[in-house]
PDB file of N, CA, C and O in Angstrom:
ATOM      1  N   GLU A   1       4.326  15.684 -20.195  1.00  0.00           N
ATOM      2  CA  GLU A   1       3.927  16.836 -19.213  1.00  0.00           C
ATOM      3  C   GLU A   1       3.092  16.722 -17.991  1.00  0.00           C
ATOM      4  O   GLU A   1       3.349  16.963 -16.812  1.00  0.00           O
ATOM      5  N   THR A   2       1.747  16.177 -18.742  1.00  0.00           N
ATOM      6  CA  THR A   2       0.647  16.022 -18.221  1.00  0.00           C
ATOM      7  C   THR A   2       0.877  14.873 -16.631  1.00  0.00           C
ATOM      8  O   THR A   2       0.579  15.007 -15.444  1.00  0.00           O
ATOM      9  N   ARG A   3       1.553  13.783 -17.446  1.00  0.00           N
ATOM     10  CA  ARG A   3       1.627  13.236 -16.405  1.00  0.00           C
ATOM     11  C   ARG A   3       2.506  13.481 -15.063  1.00  0.00           C
ATOM     12  O   ARG A   3       2.146  13.160 -13.931  1.00  0.00           O
ATOM     13  N   SER A   4       3.907  14.205 -15.456  1.00  0.00           N
ATOM     14  CA  SER A   4       4.793  14.728 -14.394  1.00  0.00           C
ATOM     15  C   SER A   4       3.954  16.006 -13.716  1.00  0.00           C
ATOM     16  O   SER A   4       4.127  16.405 -12.565  1.00  0.00           O
ATOM     17  N   GLU A   5       3.042  16.540 -14.649  1.00  0.00           N
ATOM     18  CA  GLU A   5       1.938  17.799 -13.606  1.00  0.00           C
ATOM     19  C   GLU A   5       1.451  17.163 -12.575  1.00  0.00           C
ATOM     20  O   GLU A   5       1.567  17.631 -11.442  1.00  0.00           O
ATOM     21  N   VAL A   6       0.786  15.909 -12.839  1.00  0.00           N
ATOM     22  CA  VAL A   6      -0.519  15.337 -12.213  1.00  0.00           C
ATOM     23  C   VAL A   6       0.296  15.221 -10.579  1.00  0.00           C
ATOM     24  O   VAL A   6       0.016  15.772  -9.515  1.00  0.00           O
ATOM     25  N   LEU A   7       1.561  14.108 -11.004  1.00  0.00           N
ATOM     26  CA  LEU A   7       2.660  13.750  -9.677  1.00  0.00           C
ATOM     27  C   LEU A   7       3.610  14.674  -8.956  1.00  0.00           C
ATOM     28  O   LEU A   7       4.424  14.490  -8.051  1.00  0.00           O
ATOM     29  N   ASP A   8       3.224  15.768  -9.681  1.00  0.00           N
ATOM     30  CA  ASP A   8       3.507  17.000  -8.879  1.00  0.00           C
ATOM     31  C   ASP A   8       2.876  17.494  -7.809  1.00  0.00           C
ATOM     32  O   ASP A   8       3.446  18.074  -6.885  1.00  0.00           O
ATOM     33  N   PHE A   9       1.243  17.208  -7.920  1.00  0.00           N
ATOM     34  CA  PHE A   9      -0.063  18.047  -7.300  1.00  0.00           C
ATOM     35  C   PHE A   9      -0.071  16.535  -6.381  1.00  0.00           C
ATOM     36  O   PHE A   9      -0.484  16.459  -5.224  1.00  0.00           O
ATOM     37  N   ALA A  10       0.398  15.555  -7.062  1.00  0.00           N
ATOM     38  CA  ALA A  10      -0.315  14.443  -5.861  1.00  0.00           C
ATOM     39  C   ALA A  10       0.088  14.225  -4.283  1.00  0.00           C
ATOM     40  O   ALA A  10       1.233  14.577  -4.000  1.00  0.00           O
ATOM     41  N   ALA A  11      -0.569  13.786  -3.416  1.00  0.00           N
ATOM     42  CA  ALA A  11       0.243  13.547  -2.176  1.00  0.00           C
ATOM     43  C   ALA A  11       0.246  12.233  -2.113  1.00  0.00           C
ATOM     44  O   ALA A  11      -0.029  11.405  -2.981  1.00  0.00           O
ATOM     45  N   SER A  12       0.618  12.090  -0.890  1.00  0.00           N
ATOM     46  CA  SER A  12       1.029  10.484  -0.444  1.00  0.00           C
ATOM     47  C   SER A  12      -0.400   9.362  -0.850  1.00  0.00           C
ATOM     48  O   SER A  12      -0.585   8.184  -1.158  1.00  0.00           O
ATOM     49  N   GLY A  13      -1.107  10.494  -0.633  1.00  0.00           N
ATOM     50  CA  GLY A  13      -2.382   9.521  -0.786  1.00  0.00           C
ATOM     51  C   GLY A  13      -2.935   8.975  -2.260  1.00  0.00           C
ATOM     52  O   GLY A  13      -3.717   8.025  -2.308  1.00  0.00           O
ATOM     53  N   PHE A  14      -2.454   9.669  -3.486  1.00  0.00           N
ATOM     54  CA  PHE A  14      -2.290   9.323  -4.498  1.00  0.00           C
ATOM     55  C   PHE A  14      -1.500   7.635  -4.478  1.00  0.00           C
ATOM     56  O   PHE A  14      -2.112   6.596  -4.727  1.00  0.00           O
ATOM     57  N   ARG A  15      -0.334   7.710  -4.193  1.00  0.00           N
ATOM     58  CA  ARG A  15       0.479   6.372  -3.801  1.00  0.00           C
ATOM     59  C   ARG A  15      -0.583   5.038  -3.670  1.00  0.00           C
ATOM     60  O   ARG A  15      -0.725   4.059  -4.403  1.00  0.00           O
ATOM     61  N   ASP A  16      -1.246   5.433  -2.438  1.00  0.00           N
ATOM     62  CA  ASP A  16      -2.225   4.839  -1.932  1.00  0.00           C
ATOM     63  C   ASP A  16      -3.844   4.485  -2.398  1.00  0.00           C
ATOM     64  O   ASP A  16      -4.610   3.665  -1.891  1.00  0.00           O
ATOM     65  N   PHE A  17      -4.057   5.354  -3.477  1.00  0.00           N
ATOM     66  CA  PHE A  17      -5.147   5.197  -4.217  1.00  0.00           C
ATOM     67  C   PHE A  17      -4.716   4.566  -5.364  1.00  0.00           C
ATOM     68  O   PHE A  17      -5.658   3.985  -5.903  1.00  0.00           O
ATOM     69  N   THR A  18      -3.682   4.446  -5.950  1.00  0.00           N
ATOM     70  CA  THR A  18      -3.567   4.100  -7.417  1.00  0.00           C
ATOM     71  C   THR A  18      -2.765   2.113  -6.880  1.00  0.00           C
ATOM     72  O   THR A  18      -2.551   1.432  -7.883  1.00  0.00           O
ATOM     73  N   ARG A  19      -2.428   1.422  -5.554  1.00  0.00           N
ATOM     74  CA  ARG A  19      -1.701   0.679  -5.367  1.00  0.00           C
ATOM     75  C   ARG A  19      -2.201  -0.687  -6.417  1.00  0.00           C
ATOM     76  O   ARG A  19      -1.406  -1.458  -6.954  1.00  0.00           O
ATOM     77  N   ILE A  20      -3.763  -0.752  -6.543  1.00  0.00           N
ATOM     78  CA  ILE A  20      -4.101  -1.574  -7.613  1.00  0.00           C
ATOM     79  C   ILE A  20      -3.377  -2.046  -8.815  1.00  0.00           C
ATOM     80  O   ILE A  20      -3.156  -3.231  -9.064  1.00  0.00           O
ATOM     81  N   ALA A  21      -2.984  -0.920  -9.624  1.00  0.00           N
ATOM     82  CA  ALA A  21      -2.411  -0.522 -10.577  1.00  0.00           C
ATOM     83  C   ALA A  21      -0.703  -1.279 -10.672  1.00  0.00           C
ATOM     84  O   ALA A  21      -0.129  -1.765 -11.646  1.00  0.00           O
ATOM     85  N   ALA A  22      -0.231  -1.120  -9.203  1.00  0.00           N
ATOM     86  CA  ALA A  22       1.083  -1.922  -8.848  1.00  0.00           C
ATOM     87  C   ALA A  22       0.968  -3.480  -8.493  1.00  0.00           C
ATOM     88  O   ALA A  22       1.869  -4.297  -8.301  1.00  0.00           O
ATOM     89  N   SER A  23      -0.545  -3.651  -8.462  1.00  0.00           N
ATOM     90  CA  SER A  23      -0.530  -5.066  -8.358  1.00  0.00           C
ATOM     91  C   SER A  23      -0.633  -6.246  -9.431  1.00  0.00           C
ATOM     92  O   SER A  23      -0.334  -5.900 -10.574  1.00  0.00           O
ATOM     93  N   ASP A  24      -1.010  -7.598  -9.255  1.00  0.00           N
ATOM     94  CA  ASP A  24      -0.811  -8.411 -10.261  1.00  0.00           C
ATOM     95  C   ASP A  24      -2.109  -8.079 -11.113  1.00  0.00           C
ATOM     96  O   ASP A  24      -3.158  -7.827 -10.520  1.00  0.00           O
ATOM     97  N   PRO A  25      -2.051  -8.076 -12.402  1.00  0.00           N
ATOM     98  CA  PRO A  25      -3.216  -7.363 -13.403  1.00  0.00           C
ATOM     99  C   PRO A  25      -3.950  -9.270 -13.537  1.00  0.00           C
ATOM    100  O   PRO A  25      -5.042  -9.377 -14.096  1.00  0.00           O
ATOM    101  N   VAL A  26      -3.523 -10.075 -13.207  1.00  0.00           N
ATOM    102  CA  VAL A  26      -4.329 -11.646 -13.612  1.00  0.00           C
ATOM    103  C   VAL A  26      -5.223 -11.462 -12.417  1.00  0.00           C
ATOM    104  O   VAL A  26      -6.394 -11.118 -12.573  1.00  0.00           O
ATOM    105  N   MET A  27      -4.679 -11.692 -11.162  1.00  0.00           N
ATOM    106  CA  MET A  27      -5.519 -11.586 -10.038  1.00  0.00           C
ATOM    107  C   MET A  27      -6.736 -10.232 -10.042  1.00  0.00           C
ATOM    108  O   MET A  27      -7.851 -10.334  -9.530  1.00  0.00           O
ATOM    109  N   TRP A  28      -6.432  -9.520 -10.444  1.00  0.00           N
ATOM    110  CA  TRP A  28      -7.473  -7.944 -10.566  1.00  0.00           C
ATOM    111  C   TRP A  28      -8.470  -8.607 -11.688  1.00  0.00           C
ATOM    112  O   TRP A  28      -9.656  -8.786 -11.410  1.00  0.00           O
ATOM    113  N   ARG A  29      -8.055  -8.883 -12.681  1.00  0.00           N
ATOM    114  CA  ARG A  29      -9.257  -9.385 -13.630  1.00  0.00           C
ATOM    115  C   ARG A  29      -9.686 -10.265 -12.849  1.00  0.00           C
ATOM    116  O   ARG A  29     -10.682  -9.724 -12.369  1.00  0.00           O
ATOM    117  N   ASP A  30      -9.597 -11.299 -12.382  1.00  0.00           N
ATOM    118  CA  ASP A  30     -10.170 -12.234 -11.832  1.00  0.00           C
ATOM    119  C   ASP A  30     -11.361 -11.855 -10.593  1.00  0.00           C
ATOM    120  O   ASP A  30     -12.440 -12.321 -10.226  1.00  0.00           O
ATOM    121  N   VAL A  31     -10.572 -10.869 -10.256  1.00  0.00           N
ATOM    122  CA  VAL A  31     -11.453 -10.095  -8.919  1.00  0.00           C
ATOM    123  C   VAL A  31     -12.993  -9.066  -9.279  1.00  0.00           C
ATOM    124  O   VAL A  31     -13.917  -8.567  -8.635  1.00  0.00           O
ATOM    125  N   PHE A  32     -12.683  -9.128 -10.260  1.00  0.00           N
ATOM    126  CA  PHE A  32     -13.046  -7.728 -11.158  1.00  0.00           C
ATOM    127  C   PHE A  32     -14.482  -8.601 -12.090  1.00  0.00           C
ATOM    128  O   PHE A  32     -15.658  -8.253 -12.194  1.00  0.00           O
ATOM    129  N   LEU A  33     -13.869  -9.633 -12.561  1.00  0.00           N
ATOM    130  CA  LEU A  33     -15.193 -10.769 -13.608  1.00  0.00           C
ATOM    131  C   LEU A  33     -16.007 -11.355 -12.288  1.00  0.00           C
ATOM    132  O   LEU A  33     -17.235 -11.317 -12.363  1.00  0.00           O
ATOM    133  N   SER A  34     -15.476 -11.835 -11.221  1.00  0.00           N
ATOM    134  CA  SER A  34     -15.938 -12.632 -10.214  1.00  0.00           C
ATOM    135  C   SER A  34     -16.961 -11.794  -9.677  1.00  0.00           C
ATOM    136  O   SER A  34     -17.980 -12.311  -9.221  1.00  0.00           O
ATOM    137  N   ASN A  35     -16.795 -10.506  -9.680  1.00  0.00           N
ATOM    138  CA  ASN A  35     -17.699  -9.655  -8.669  1.00  0.00           C
ATOM    139  C   ASN A  35     -18.428  -8.693  -9.887  1.00  0.00           C
ATOM    140  O   ASN A  35     -18.948  -7.607  -9.631  1.00  0.00           O
ATOM    141  N   ARG A  36     -18.373  -9.262 -11.190  1.00  0.00           N
ATOM    142  CA  ARG A  36     -19.305  -8.614 -12.104  1.00  0.00           C
ATOM    143  C   ARG A  36     -20.286  -7.562 -11.967  1.00  0.00           C
ATOM    144  O   ARG A  36     -20.048  -6.355 -11.989  1.00  0.00           O
ATOM    145  N   GLU A  37     -21.172  -8.003 -11.854  1.00  0.00           N
ATOM    146  CA  GLU A  37     -22.512  -7.412 -11.517  1.00  0.00           C
ATOM    147  C   GLU A  37     -22.214  -6.481 -10.115  1.00  0.00           C
ATOM    148  O   GLU A  37     -22.337  -5.326 -10.523  1.00  0.00           O
ATOM    149  N   ALA A  38     -21.977  -6.441  -9.079  1.00  0.00           N
ATOM    150  CA  ALA A  38     -22.227  -5.680  -8.091  1.00  0.00           C
ATOM    151  C   ALA A  38     -20.515  -4.119  -8.505  1.00  0.00           C
ATOM    152  O   ALA A  38     -20.204  -2.984  -8.145  1.00  0.00           O
ATOM    153  N   LEU A  39     -20.181  -4.840  -9.111  1.00  0.00           N
ATOM    154  CA  LEU A  39     -18.773  -3.796  -9.734  1.00  0.00           C
ATOM    155  C   LEU A  39     -19.468  -2.898 -10.897  1.00  0.00           C
ATOM    156  O   LEU A  39     -19.213  -1.695 -10.846  1.00  0.00           O
ATOM    157  N   LEU A  40     -20.192  -3.284 -11.782  1.00  0.00           N
ATOM    158  CA  LEU A  40     -20.617  -2.681 -12.588  1.00  0.00           C
ATOM    159  C   LEU A  40     -22.048  -1.628 -12.228  1.00  0.00           C
ATOM    160  O   LEU A  40     -22.389  -0.626 -12.858  1.00  0.00           O
ATOM    161  N   GLU A  41     -22.669  -2.198 -11.094  1.00  0.00           N
ATOM    162  CA  GLU A  41     -23.599  -1.099 -10.083  1.00  0.00           C
ATOM    163  C   GLU A  41     -23.261  -0.543  -9.894  1.00  0.00           C
ATOM    164  O   GLU A  41     -23.710   0.534 -10.285  1.00  0.00           O
ATOM    165  N   MET A  42     -21.913  -0.559  -8.969  1.00  0.00           N
ATOM    166  CA  MET A  42     -21.254   0.469  -7.900  1.00  0.00           C
ATOM    167  C   MET A  42     -20.636   1.400  -9.548  1.00  0.00           C
ATOM    168  O   MET A  42     -20.194   2.510  -9.250  1.00  0.00           O
ATOM    169  N   LEU A  43     -20.587   1.195 -10.602  1.00  0.00           N
ATOM    170  CA  LEU A  43     -19.468   1.848 -11.396  1.00  0.00           C
ATOM    171  C   LEU A  43     -20.394   2.646 -12.026  1.00  0.00           C
ATOM    172  O   LEU A  43     -20.037   3.591 -12.729  1.00  0.00           O
ATOM    173  N   ALA A  44     -21.708   2.323 -11.819  1.00  0.00           N
ATOM    174  CA  ALA A  44     -23.085   3.028 -12.425  1.00  0.00           C
ATOM    175  C   ALA A  44     -23.253   3.857 -11.584  1.00  0.00           C
ATOM    176  O   ALA A  44     -23.582   4.921 -12.110  1.00  0.00           O
ATOM    177  N   ARG A  45     -23.191   3.914 -10.471  1.00  0.00           N
ATOM    178  CA  ARG A  45     -23.485   4.890  -9.313  1.00  0.00           C
ATOM    179  C   ARG A  45     -22.565   6.104  -9.473  1.00  0.00           C
ATOM    180  O   ARG A  45     -22.991   7.242  -9.667  1.00  0.00           O
ATOM    181  N   PHE A  46     -21.179   5.754  -9.370  1.00  0.00           N
ATOM    182  CA  PHE A  46     -20.122   6.512  -9.634  1.00  0.00           C
ATOM    183  C   PHE A  46     -20.116   7.443 -10.437  1.00  0.00           C
ATOM    184  O   PHE A  46     -19.865   8.595 -10.083  1.00  0.00           O
ATOM    185  N   MET A  47     -20.466   7.016 -11.996  1.00  0.00           N
ATOM    186  CA  MET A  47     -20.270   7.798 -12.872  1.00  0.00           C
ATOM    187  C   MET A  47     -21.854   8.348 -12.813  1.00  0.00           C
ATOM    188  O   MET A  47     -22.077   8.728 -13.963  1.00  0.00           O
ATOM    189  N   GLU A  48     -22.575   8.478 -12.328  1.00  0.00           N
ATOM    190  CA  GLU A  48     -23.611   8.946 -11.798  1.00  0.00           C
ATOM    191  C   GLU A  48     -23.683  10.366 -11.205  1.00  0.00           C
ATOM    192  O   GLU A  48     -24.237  11.365 -11.665  1.00  0.00           O
ATOM    193  N   ASP A  49     -22.882  10.180  -9.907  1.00  0.00           N
ATOM    194  CA  ASP A  49     -22.530  11.157  -9.075  1.00  0.00           C
ATOM    195  C   ASP A  49     -21.222  11.772  -9.490  1.00  0.00           C
ATOM    196  O   ASP A  49     -20.833  12.636  -8.705  1.00  0.00           O
ATOM    197  N   ALA A  50     -20.592  11.588 -10.331  1.00  0.00           N
ATOM    198  CA  ALA A  50     -19.850  12.304 -10.921  1.00  0.00           C
ATOM    199  C   ALA A  50     -19.756  13.128 -12.262  1.00  0.00           C
ATOM    200  O   ALA A  50     -18.924  13.901 -12.738  1.00  0.00           O
ATOM    201  N   GLN A  51     -20.822  12.688 -12.611  1.00  0.00           N
ATOM    202  CA  GLN A  51     -21.712  13.619 -13.730  1.00  0.00           C
ATOM    203  C   GLN A  51     -22.373  14.562 -13.241  1.00  0.00           C
ATOM    204  O   GLN A  51     -22.585  15.569 -13.916  1.00  0.00           O
ATOM    205  N   ALA A  52     -22.785  14.449 -12.107  1.00  0.00           N
ATOM    206  CA  ALA A  52     -24.149  15.170 -10.883  1.00  0.00           C
ATOM    207  C   ALA A  52     -22.842  16.551 -10.536  1.00  0.00           C
ATOM    208  O   ALA A  52     -23.162  17.740 -10.558  1.00  0.00           O
ATOM    209  N   MET A  53     -21.532  16.113 -10.263  1.00  0.00           N
ATOM    210  CA  MET A  53     -20.607  16.799  -9.493  1.00  0.00           C
ATOM    211  C   MET A  53     -20.009  17.723 -11.004  1.00  0.00           C
ATOM    212  O   MET A  53     -19.606  18.885 -10.953  1.00  0.00           O
ATOM    213  N   ALA A  54     -20.049  17.240 -11.733  1.00  0.00           N
ATOM    214  CA  ALA A  54     -19.512  18.078 -13.386  1.00  0.00           C
ATOM    215  C   ALA A  54     -20.674  18.719 -13.065  1.00  0.00           C
ATOM    216  O   ALA A  54     -20.269  19.804 -12.648  1.00  0.00           O
ATOM    217  N   ARG A  55     -21.709  18.725 -13.008  1.00  0.00           N
ATOM    218  CA  ARG A  55     -23.121  19.348 -13.478  1.00  0.00           C
ATOM    219  C   ARG A  55     -22.657  20.682 -12.772  1.00  0.00           C
ATOM    220  O   ARG A  55     -22.304  21.690 -13.383  1.00  0.00           O
ATOM    221  N   ALA A  56     -22.699  20.571 -11.646  1.00  0.00           N
ATOM    222  CA  ALA A  56     -22.680  21.526 -10.167  1.00  0.00           C
ATOM    223  C   ALA A  56     -21.172  22.482 -10.406  1.00  0.00           C
ATOM    224  O   ALA A  56     -21.202  23.713 -10.431  1.00  0.00           O
ATOM    225  N   ILE A  57     -20.211  21.878 -10.530  1.00  0.00           N
ATOM    226  CA  ILE A  57     -19.189  22.612 -11.064  1.00  0.00           C
ATOM    227  C   ILE A  57     -19.235  23.522 -12.179  1.00  0.00           C
ATOM    228  O   ILE A  57     -19.051  24.739 -12.196  1.00  0.00           O
ATOM    229  N   ARG A  58     -19.491  22.785 -13.031  1.00  0.00           N
ATOM    230  CA  ARG A  58     -20.288  23.938 -14.350  1.00  0.00           C
ATOM    231  C   ARG A  58     -21.019  24.948 -13.850  1.00  0.00           C
ATOM    232  O   ARG A  58     -20.653  26.112 -13.690  1.00  0.00           O
ATOM    233  N   TRP A  59     -22.075  24.463 -13.605  1.00  0.00           N
ATOM    234  CA  TRP A  59     -23.133  25.705 -12.938  1.00  0.00           C
ATOM    235  C   TRP A  59     -22.686  26.569 -11.895  1.00  0.00           C
ATOM    236  O   TRP A  59     -23.224  27.665 -11.741  1.00  0.00           O
ATOM    237  N   GLY A  60     -21.774  26.190 -11.180  1.00  0.00           N
ATOM    238  CA  GLY A  60     -21.646  26.926  -9.843  1.00  0.00           C
ATOM    239  C   GLY A  60     -22.359  26.674  -8.692  1.00  0.00           C
ATOM    240  O   GLY A  60     -22.442  27.478  -7.764  1.00  0.00           O
ATOM    241  N   ASP A  61     -22.857  25.631  -8.715  1.00  0.00           N
ATOM    242  CA  ASP A  61     -24.008  24.882  -7.353  1.00  0.00           C
ATOM    243  C   ASP A  61     -22.989  24.624  -6.218  1.00  0.00           C
ATOM    244  O   ASP A  61     -22.504  23.621  -5.694  1.00  0.00           O
ATOM    245  N   GLU A  62     -22.857  26.158  -6.042  1.00  0.00           N
ATOM    246  CA  GLU A  62     -22.551  26.131  -4.754  1.00  0.00           C
ATOM    247  C   GLU A  62     -22.309  25.117  -3.406  1.00  0.00           C
ATOM    248  O   GLU A  62     -21.338  24.572  -2.880  1.00  0.00           O
ATOM    249  N   ASP A  63     -24.154  25.215  -3.101  1.00  0.00           N
ATOM    250  CA  ASP A  63     -24.800  23.648  -2.301  1.00  0.00           C
ATOM    251  C   ASP A  63     -24.376  22.964  -2.623  1.00  0.00           C
ATOM    252  O   ASP A  63     -23.290  22.825  -2.060  1.00  0.00           O
ATOM    253  N   TYR A  64     -24.622  22.049  -3.564  1.00  0.00           N
ATOM    254  CA  TYR A  64     -24.305  21.090  -3.782  1.00  0.00           C
ATOM    255  C   TYR A  64     -23.155  20.296  -3.594  1.00  0.00           C
ATOM    256  O   TYR A  64     -23.260  19.146  -3.168  1.00  0.00           O
ATOM    257  N   ILE A  65     -21.782  20.935  -3.947  1.00  0.00           N
ATOM    258  CA  ILE A  65     -20.615  20.860  -3.947  1.00  0.00           C
ATOM    259  C   ILE A  65     -20.245  21.068  -2.471  1.00  0.00           C
ATOM    260  O   ILE A  65     -19.091  20.692  -2.263  1.00  0.00           O
ATOM    261  N   VAL A  66     -20.790  21.493  -1.511  1.00  0.00           N
ATOM    262  CA  VAL A  66     -20.454  21.804  -0.214  1.00  0.00           C
ATOM    263  C   VAL A  66     -20.862  20.472   0.431  1.00  0.00           C
ATOM    264  O   VAL A  66     -20.293  19.737   1.238  1.00  0.00           O
ATOM    265  N   ASP A  67     -22.370  20.400  -0.378  1.00  0.00           N
ATOM    266  CA  ASP A  67     -23.191  19.096   0.406  1.00  0.00           C
ATOM    267  C   ASP A  67     -22.315  17.697   0.566  1.00  0.00           C
ATOM    268  O   ASP A  67     -22.120  17.002   1.564  1.00  0.00           O
ATOM    269  N   ARG A  68     -21.802  17.536  -0.989  1.00  0.00           N
ATOM    270  CA  ARG A  68     -21.215  16.126  -1.073  1.00  0.00           C
ATOM    271  C   ARG A  68     -20.356  16.164  -0.840  1.00  0.00           C
ATOM    272  O   ARG A  68     -20.031  14.979  -0.915  1.00  0.00           O
ATOM    273  N   ILE A  69     -19.077  16.969  -0.393  1.00  0.00           N
ATOM    274  CA  ILE A  69     -18.100  17.010   0.261  1.00  0.00           C
ATOM    275  C   ILE A  69     -18.291  17.137   1.859  1.00  0.00           C
ATOM    276  O   ILE A  69     -17.245  16.836   2.435  1.00  0.00           O
ATOM    277  N   GLN A  70     -19.271  17.475   2.680  1.00  0.00           N
ATOM    278  CA  GLN A  70     -20.145  17.164   3.729  1.00  0.00           C
ATOM    279  C   GLN A  70     -20.144  15.837   3.771  1.00  0.00           C
ATOM    280  O   GLN A  70     -19.548  15.331   4.722  1.00  0.00           O
ATOM    281  N   ARG A  71     -20.757  14.989   2.833  1.00  0.00           N
ATOM    282  CA  ARG A  71     -21.385  14.168   3.095  1.00  0.00           C
ATOM    283  C   ARG A  71     -20.377  12.950   3.092  1.00  0.00           C
ATOM    284  O   ARG A  71     -20.527  11.974   3.827  1.00  0.00           O
ATOM    285  N   GLY A  72     -19.201  13.118   2.079  1.00  0.00           N
ATOM    286  CA  GLY A  72     -18.102  12.189   2.243  1.00  0.00           C
ATOM    287  C   GLY A  72     -17.371  12.135   3.282  1.00  0.00           C
ATOM    288  O   GLY A  72     -16.749  11.083   3.428  1.00  0.00           O
ATOM    289  N   ARG A  73     -17.202  13.185   4.300  1.00  0.00           N
ATOM    290  CA  ARG A  73     -16.430  13.907   5.540  1.00  0.00           C
ATOM    291  C   ARG A  73     -17.060  12.854   6.314  1.00  0.00           C
ATOM    292  O   ARG A  73     -16.394  11.978   6.866  1.00  0.00           O
ATOM    293  N   ALA A  74     -18.503  12.922   6.378  1.00  0.00           N
ATOM    294  CA  ALA A  74     -19.091  11.912   7.459  1.00  0.00           C
ATOM    295  C   ALA A  74     -18.979  10.793   7.591  1.00  0.00           C
ATOM    296  O   ALA A  74     -18.754  10.117   8.595  1.00  0.00           O
ATOM    297  N   ILE A  75     -19.199  10.428   6.132  1.00  0.00           N
ATOM    298  CA  ILE A  75     -18.833   9.036   6.042  1.00  0.00           C
ATOM    299  C   ILE A  75     -17.150   8.503   6.412  1.00  0.00           C
ATOM    300  O   ILE A  75     -16.718   7.617   7.150  1.00  0.00           O
ATOM    301  N   ARG A  76     -16.590   9.350   5.656  1.00  0.00           N
ATOM    302  CA  ARG A  76     -14.883   9.131   6.250  1.00  0.00           C
ATOM    303  C   ARG A  76     -14.985   8.977   7.568  1.00  0.00           C
ATOM    304  O   ARG A  76     -14.941   7.780   7.851  1.00  0.00           O
ATOM    305  N   LYS A  77     -15.124   9.796   8.668  1.00  0.00           N
ATOM    306  CA  LYS A  77     -15.238   9.973  10.187  1.00  0.00           C
ATOM    307  C   LYS A  77     -15.932   8.581  10.671  1.00  0.00           C
ATOM    308  O   LYS A  77     -15.374   7.867  11.505  1.00  0.00           O
ATOM    309  N   SER A  78     -17.436   8.177   9.976  1.00  0.00           N
ATOM    310  CA  SER A  78     -18.045   7.244  11.035  1.00  0.00           C
ATOM    311  C   SER A  78     -16.755   6.001  10.218  1.00  0.00           C
ATOM    312  O   SER A  78     -15.889   5.618  11.005  1.00  0.00           O
ATOM    313  N   LEU A  79     -16.681   5.549   9.043  1.00  0.00           N
ATOM    314  CA  LEU A  79     -15.955   4.364   8.967  1.00  0.00           C
ATOM    315  C   LEU A  79     -14.495   4.483  10.001  1.00  0.00           C
ATOM    316  O   LEU A  79     -14.241   3.585  10.803  1.00  0.00           O
ATOM    317  N   ILE A  80     -13.853   5.368   9.892  1.00  0.00           N
ATOM    318  CA  ILE A  80     -12.711   5.627  10.993  1.00  0.00           C
ATOM    319  C   ILE A  80     -13.254   5.310  12.333  1.00  0.00           C
ATOM    320  O   ILE A  80     -12.979   4.163  12.682  1.00  0.00           O
ATOM    321  N   GLU A  81     -14.018   6.066  13.271  1.00  0.00           N
ATOM    322  CA  GLU A  81     -14.992   5.476  13.974  1.00  0.00           C
ATOM    323  C   GLU A  81     -15.174   4.426  14.090  1.00  0.00           C
ATOM    324  O   GLU A  81     -14.990   4.170  15.280  1.00  0.00           O
ATOM    325  N   ASN A  82     -15.503   3.379  13.450  1.00  0.00           N
ATOM    326  CA  ASN A  82     -15.864   2.446  13.149  1.00  0.00           C
ATOM    327  C   ASN A  82     -14.494   0.722  12.942  1.00  0.00           C
ATOM    328  O   ASN A  82     -14.600  -0.490  12.751  1.00  0.00           O
ATOM    329  N   ARG A  83     -13.605   1.538  13.107  1.00  0.00           N
ATOM    330  CA  ARG A  83     -12.658   0.963  12.559  1.00  0.00           C
ATOM    331  C   ARG A  83     -12.825  -0.051  11.203  1.00  0.00           C
ATOM    332  O   ARG A  83     -12.759  -1.278  11.269  1.00  0.00           O
ATOM    333  N   GLN A  84     -13.052   0.719   9.976  1.00  0.00           N
ATOM    334  CA  GLN A  84     -13.324   0.444   8.832  1.00  0.00           C
ATOM    335  C   GLN A  84     -12.913   0.109   8.348  1.00  0.00           C
ATOM    336  O   GLN A  84     -12.904  -1.004   7.824  1.00  0.00           O
ATOM    337  N   ALA A  85     -11.951   1.579   8.260  1.00  0.00           N
ATOM    338  CA  ALA A  85     -11.077   2.391   7.329  1.00  0.00           C
ATOM    339  C   ALA A  85      -9.719   2.273   8.220  1.00  0.00           C
ATOM    340  O   ALA A  85      -8.680   2.811   7.836  1.00  0.00           O
TER     341      ALA A  85
END
C-alpha cells in the first residue's frame, strides 16, 4: 500500500530521479566503487544535511527550512543559467 501511495503522489520528476534504479546494477556498482571516496564524502554531507532538516522540521524551525529551500532554489537557478542542468 505504501508503494502505491508514493507513486500516487510522485510527479514525473520521480521517474527522472530514479532512473539509476532502472539501469544496469553491475555498471553502477563499478561506478560507485571506482568513486568510493568522493561518494562517501558526499553521502556523509547529505546525511548531515538530512539530519539538520529533520531537526528543523521536528522543532518547527521555519527560518532554517525556508533558508535551505531558498539555497537549493538558487543553486538550481545557477545550474540552469550556466547550462549545467
